[in-house]
N, C-alpha and C positions, 0 to 999 in steps of 0.2 A: 504493500500500500504506500510505503514511503516513496518509492520510485514513481508511482502513479501520481502522487500529489506534487512531487517536484516537476514532473513533466507537464502537468496541468497548469502550474504557475508559469513555467517556462514558455509553453506554447500558447497559453490562453490569450494574453494581451496581443501577441504577434498575430495570431489567427483572426482574432476579433478585429484588429486594426486592418488586416488585409481585406476581410470581407466588407467592413464598413466603408473602406476607401473605394472599393469597386461598386458598391451599391450607391454611394453618394454621387459617384461619377455618372452612373446610369440615370439617377434621378435628375442630375444637372442637365444631361442631354435631353431628357424628356421635357423639362421646363424650358430649355432653350428652343426646342421645336415648337412648343405651345406659344411661347412669346413671339417667335418669328411669324408663325401662322396667324396669330392674333393681330400682329402688326400689318400683315398683308390684307386682312379683312378691313382694318381701319383705312388703309390706303385706297382700297376699292370703293369704300363708302365715300371717302373724301373726293375721289374722282367723279363719282356719280353726282355729288352735290355741286360740282362745277358745271353740270349740264350734260355730261356724257352718260350713256346707258349703263345701268348697273349690271355687272357680269354675274348673273345669278349662279351659273354653273361653277364659277371660281369660288363664290361664297359657299356653295354646297360642298365642294371639294375640300376647302379649308376647314369647314365645320366638321367634316368627317375625319380629317386628319387630326384635329384637336381631340375629338372623341376617342380615336384610336390611341393617341398618346396618353390620355387620361386613364384609359383601361390598362395600358402597359404600366402606368405608374401604380395603379391599385395592385396589380399582380406582383410587381417588384416589392412593394411594401408588405404584402402578405408573405412573400418569401423571406423578407427581412425579419418579420415577427416570428415566423416558424423557426428560423435559425436562432434568434435571440432566446427562445424557450428551450433550446437544446442544452442549456446549462442549468435547467431547473433541477435535474437530478444527476448526481455523479454517475450512477449506474441505472439502467432501465432497459426494458424490452422495447425494441423498435422494429418496424417493418423495413427490411433492407431495401426493397424496391422503392419505397417512399423516400428513404434517406438518399438513395442514389439519384432519384429524380430531383430532389432539392439541391444536392451538390452539383449536379450537371447544370441546372438552371443558374445557380450562383456563379459557376465557373465560366459560363457563357458571357459574362460581363467583361472578362479579360480581353484585352485588345488583340491578343494573339491566339484566341481560342479557335480550335478546329471545330468542324461540325461533328455531331455525335449521333450515332445510331445505337439506341439502347433496346436490345431484344429481351423483353421481359414477359411476353405473353405466355410462354410455356412454363414458367417457374412458379406462378401463383404467389401466395403470400408467404414470404420467408421471415420468420421471427428470429431476432438475435438479441441476446442479453449482453450488453456491453456498456461502454461509456459513450453515449451519443455524440458528445462534443468532440472527443478525440478521434472517433471514427470518421466524423465529418471532415476533420482536419486532415486525416490521412488520405481520404478519398479525394479531397480537393487538391492536395499536393501531388498525388498520383496523376490526376487529370491535367494539372498544369504542366507536369513533366512530359506527359504524352503530347500535349498541344505543341510544346516547344520542339519536339522531334518531328511531329507530323506536319506542322505548318497551318497557316490560316485557311488554306484552300483544301486541306486534307480532311479525311473522315476517320474518326476513331470509333471502332465498333466494340460495344460492350455487351457481354452476355453472362449469364449466371449458370452455374452447374451445381445442383444440390446433391449432397451426400448425407449420410446418416448423422454425422457429428459436425459437419462444417459445410460452408457454401463457398465455392470458388468464383471470384469475379475475374473474368477474362477481358483483357484490353488488347484488341487486335488491330491490324492494318497500320502498325507503327514502325517506321524505319529506324531500327535500333542503331545507336551510335556507340562504338566501343570506348570513345573518349568520355561518354556520359553514362556510366554504369547504373543499372537499376538494381535495388532501390537507392535513392539518395539518402544521405545520413539522417535527415529530418524524418523521412518516412520510416526508416529502419528503427529509429528510437521509439516512435509511436507503436509500430508493429510489435516490437519486443514486449512493450508493456501490455498490449491488448491480446497477446498470444496469437498474433497473425503471422503467417508465413508468406514469403514472397518468392518469386522466381521468374525466369525467362521461359517462354513457350518453346517446346522442342524444335519447332520449325522456325524459330527466331522471327516471328511476325508480330511479336508483342510480348506482353508479360501478364502475370496473374498475381492475385492475392487470395489466400485462403483464410476465411473468417470462421472461427469456431462459433457454434450456435449459442454457447453460453460461457459466461465468465463467473458463474455463481460460485464455483469452488474457490477461486481466487478471492472473491469478495467476502465469502464467509470466513475464510482463514485469516483475512485481514492482512494479506501479504502486500 
């Protein structure tokens, strides 16, 4: 438990800052678009007041764009709130596909993010007892690492393989670079505390992490 607490303090502020920075940047982009589009509507109205016909279609398009951006803002804030509540409990049962969905969405705010294909239809609801916050941190860092190798125009394919005592998350279609070995030190530190194993796929098209379905034994022993 001592190593867990040390890592939580060490990683906590850094990861929270990382996510808050990307979310605030996304919200800033949304507000900038709303502001610019609102300004365009004002310009169109001002032009019509000078005697020229009002461009109704341009008004409709601008209004639709503002509505879309507002909806994007609501979704972003909902994701931010979900992430913020991940620290409510040090340990707890989570649905792995929901957590992956959240982390994928948060990671898409990164300027260098690749596209993601998440194949989850066949796995159903996978429950994991773990530290939600640290698991999100690990998954986020793994995705960021994958994006840097794959590139903005590439596609990272994610799938889950269920076994009796663990679930394997596979990250494929990633051009591995021997100068940047997986896992990175930060990911390995979190993996060690959560009992997660990592490795390169045999065909070297990506890598995997194996997540145990429960950490209850560690939690009860107070290790």
